[in-house]
C-alpha positions, -999 to +999 in steps of 0.1 A: -001-001-001+011+034-009-006+058+017-007+092+009-020+123+030-025+156+008-023+187+028-032+224+020-032+252+045-056+272+063-036+305+072-036+329+102-071+320+115-079+304+149-114+289+140-118+252+130-128+243+094-153+220+083-144+183+079-149+162+048-148+126+038-145+111+002-141+079-016-109+069-035-122+076-068-148+103-064-132+131-043-153+164-040-140+197-041-131+213-012-154+242-002-137+273+003-144+293+038-153+329+035-118+341+043-103+317+016-073+339+008-057+321+038-069+289+032-054+253+031-071+220+031-058+186+044-066+153+025-054+117+037-055+098+006-051+059+003-032+045-027-018+010-025+013-007-036+022-026-003+015-028+033+023-042+064-012-036+080-033-043+048-032-075+031-005-076+002-021-085-030-013-089-066-001-054-080-021-064-110-054-065-092-051-027-085-065-034-050-064-003-031-050-003+007-064+016+039-047+044+057-045+046+097-038+079+103-050+091+135-027+121+143-012+149+119+014+172+128+023+203+109+056+217+110+063+253+096+100+258+084+111+295+072+140+294+045+173+308+054+201+307+026+198+271+012+184+256+043+150+260+062+145+264+100+117+252+117+095+282+132+063+261+144+053+229+152+016+227+156-009+194+164-039+199+138-065+180+155-071+155+130-107+147+130-109+116+111-106+089+140-138+069+136-127+038+120-089+048+114-075+019+134-089-004+112-085+013+079-098+042+059-098+056+026-096+091+017-101+119+040-095+157+043-101+184+067-095+220+067-069+240+093-058+273+098-021+276+115-016+293+148+018+306+133+010+341+118+045+359+115+047+353+077+074+377+063+069+391+026+091+378-001+101+345+021+097+311+012+078+289+040+078+249+037+048+235+053+060+199+064+032+176+072+036+140+092+009+116+100+011+090+126-011+059+131-014+060+166-041+042+185-064+056+211-093+046+237-123+067+246-143+086+216-132+104+185-144+136+200-123+129+232-097+104+225-067+094+250-039+085+225-019+055+237+014+065+221+016+035+199+028+021+164+047+050+147+045+072+179+063+044+200+087+039+171+096+076+165+085+097+193+057+121+201+048+143+172+053+173+191+089+166+195+101+147+163+109+182+147+126+209+167+118+247+165+149+265+155+167+233+141+174+231+102+156+207+081+188+194+067+195+183+103+164+162+109+156+126+107+130+102+117+148+081+143+141+048+160+139+060+198+164+045+223+151+014+235+122+010+209+122-026+193+129-024+154+102-045+143+080-015+151+092+001+118+076-024+099+046-024+120+039+011+116+026+039+095+044+070+091+034+098+065+056+128+052+052+155+027+055+194+020+049+219-002+067+254+000+049+290-003+054+327+002+031+349+023+013+363-012+008+325-024-009+317+012-031+351+005-041+346-031-051+312-028-022+293-049-017+271-015-052+260-021-047+248-057-012+230-049-018+204-023+006+187+000+009+152-009+022+130+021+038+096+012+044+066+036+077+069+047+094+036+056+130+024+062+129-011+050+123-030+016+095-041-001+093-072-027+068-090-047+077-123-064+058-146-086+068-176-109+089-192-083+098-227-088+085-256-071+116-275-072+154-268-074+175-294-083+150-319-066+144-303-037+110-284-028+113-246-024+098-241+012+107-203+014+121-174+000+148-154+021+158-120+013+194-109+026+204-077+034+241-067+031+239-038+057+218-034+086+183-025+086+182+014+086+170+029+122+164+063+106+152+081+074+151+120+064+121+138+068+116+140+031+130+119+003+164+125-008+169+120-042+196+099-060+219+119-086+200+119-118+163+118-101+144+147-097+111+131-086+104+110-056+075+092-080+099+078-103+128+063-077 
């Protein structure tokens, strides 16, 4: 499963926005609020290639997977020279909790940032991260259990550090955390960059942030395996790694030399 979260941003206001749900193949347009010059929208979309929490199927069957996001954190970075510095970390209070722990399809939600100190002529990167934490209680008053990706990588509010450079940041397996959490968790990340003017004129509404599932691992799909090898029945397939499993990954994909798009890597 390739789980995707799309985010657009509601800037400057304090009020919560309307919540929308939609199906995988029929995503309705987001209704713009009256002060839409400062608007963004957040969409969690499910596309599948592989998953550890949704059954793996033949890619040719084109079966969509589910996403399990229950918490979404927005980190705002201000450009400084060739890098970006974190200036805000905000819990967007993700509303689509009903059914999330068993899997949902596309969901979207509006949000307005608490951070308001945008400067003219400056680029701001809006990095959104989704976590598949579990919770007790109701969706209106959840008690999060700090499980799955939160147990693996830490509390969403502390994953990025205000004042720290984006180039220094990684998702890191916490000290003492079982490495198996990496395979059992769903962690999403994606970003878009806007100026203050683009936030005002609605450009941010037309350019959604797409959050791809971030994993430090390997996925494989195999078919046409031989039933026997030199008279011995094949019992299993073993994948061997020549280096230890990664315990950390960059917030955003780092492109290999010769590539400029994560979609083709």
